[in-house]
C-alpha positions in Angstrom: 19.3 -25.2 -18.6 17.8 -22.5 -17.9 14.4 -20.6 -16.5 12.7 -17.6 -17.0 9.9 -17.0 -14.5 7.3 -14.2 -13.4 7.3 -14.0 -9.2 4.2 -11.9 -8.2 4.9 -9.8 -5.7 1.7 -10.3 -2.6 2.2 -7.4 -1.6 2.2 -4.9 -4.7 0.5 -7.5 -6.5 3.4 -6.4 -9.6 5.2 -9.8 -11.3 8.9 -10.2 -11.7 10.5 -11.6 -14.8 13.8 -12.9 -14.5 15.7 -15.8 -15.7 18.6 -17.7 -14.0 20.2 -21.4 -14.6 19.3 -22.9 -10.7 15.4 -22.0 -10.5 15.3 -23.3 -7.1 18.2 -21.7 -6.0 16.8 -18.1 -7.1 13.3 -18.7 -6.0 15.1 -18.4 -2.4 17.6 -16.4 -2.7 14.3 -14.0 -3.4 11.9 -15.3 -0.3 14.9 -14.2 1.4 15.3 -10.7 0.3 18.5 -11.3 -1.0 17.6 -10.1 -4.1 17.7 -6.2 -3.9 14.8 -5.4 -6.6 12.7 -8.0 -4.3 13.6 -7.4 -1.5 10.9 -5.0 -0.4 8.0 -7.3 -2.3 7.9 -10.0 -0.4 6.1 -12.3 0.0 7.0 -13.5 -4.1 5.0 -16.4 -5.7 6.2 -18.2 -8.6 3.3 -18.4 -10.8 5.1 -19.0 -14.4 8.5 -20.4 -15.5 10.0 -21.4 -18.4 12.3 -23.6 -19.7 15.1 -23.2 -22.8 18.2 -25.0 -23.8 20.6 -22.1 -23.6 21.2 -18.1 -22.1 20.5 -16.4 -25.2 17.1 -18.2 -25.8 15.8 -17.1 -22.0 17.1 -13.5 -22.5 15.7 -12.8 -25.1 12.8 -14.6 -23.8 13.0 -12.7 -20.7 13.3 -9.3 -22.4 10.2 -10.4 -24.6 8.2 -11.1 -21.4 9.0 -7.6 -20.1 6.9 -5.8 -23.4 3.6 -4.8 -24.2 3.0 -7.7 -25.9 5.1 -10.5 -23.6 2.6 -9.1 -20.7 -0.4 -9.8 -22.9 1.3 -13.0 -23.4 1.6 -14.3 -19.9 -2.5 -12.5 -19.1 -4.0 -14.9 -21.6 -1.5 -17.4 -20.5 -2.5 -17.2 -16.5 -5.7 -16.0 -16.8 -7.7 -18.9 -14.8 -4.7 -17.9 -12.7 -6.2 -14.5 -12.1 -9.6 -14.2 -12.1 -9.9 -17.7 -9.7 
């Protein structure tokens, strides 16, 4: 299984989208500052993830979530999270 995930930076309130085979390990790497793209944006919170059967589907989903339409999907999907 592969996972596409979204992290929210509690520092700058921006989202980070990625994919991984091991979600728990990858989140720990982000949290410890071992990932260059998020090391200065900690603390981070895992706010969303999807599981895929193969890497191609996960990378395709990651790319989609980074587009305008993907961001609109996340906004609608997580509406209650962002509005409280």
